[in-house]
C-alpha angles and dihedrals in degrees: 000000000000117000090233130064116271129196111250104163147343125257089244089062092069127046119201109285094026131113133196139186114243132173130226114179105319094331121111105212132192108221115198132189106207107185092320096317117106127221132179131199141152109300095210120083113242091223102051131003097264128137109242089208085077091055132079129277112215110176107296093349130087117198124210113241094222110051105359100253110161130209134191107246093212098050106016088234118155110248101173133024154258083073112071101176122079120231126245116254127209132216113254127204130181118213111181103305095339125103112210126191121205141178124335117263 
């Protein structure tokens, strides 16, 4: 992941309550529009190699499509096993219509 912010999408690409896989460098990132606020985290479940973009978004939780692990979209924290490792989150910045994703953290 680059140290600087990179454009990954536009705000019109994601309606509130939607999520989308984007790529920055070699990172697959889950981008989420939560009531007009954007969040970004690893898109791959820490339990099994499954893209979370194929899972369900329920409020602030995203559920893995394979085994039902759930993660907080704001913090990456595991909310429901079988996953036991939190996911990395990324800084998000909006510039005009552009959504930029930055360093992990």
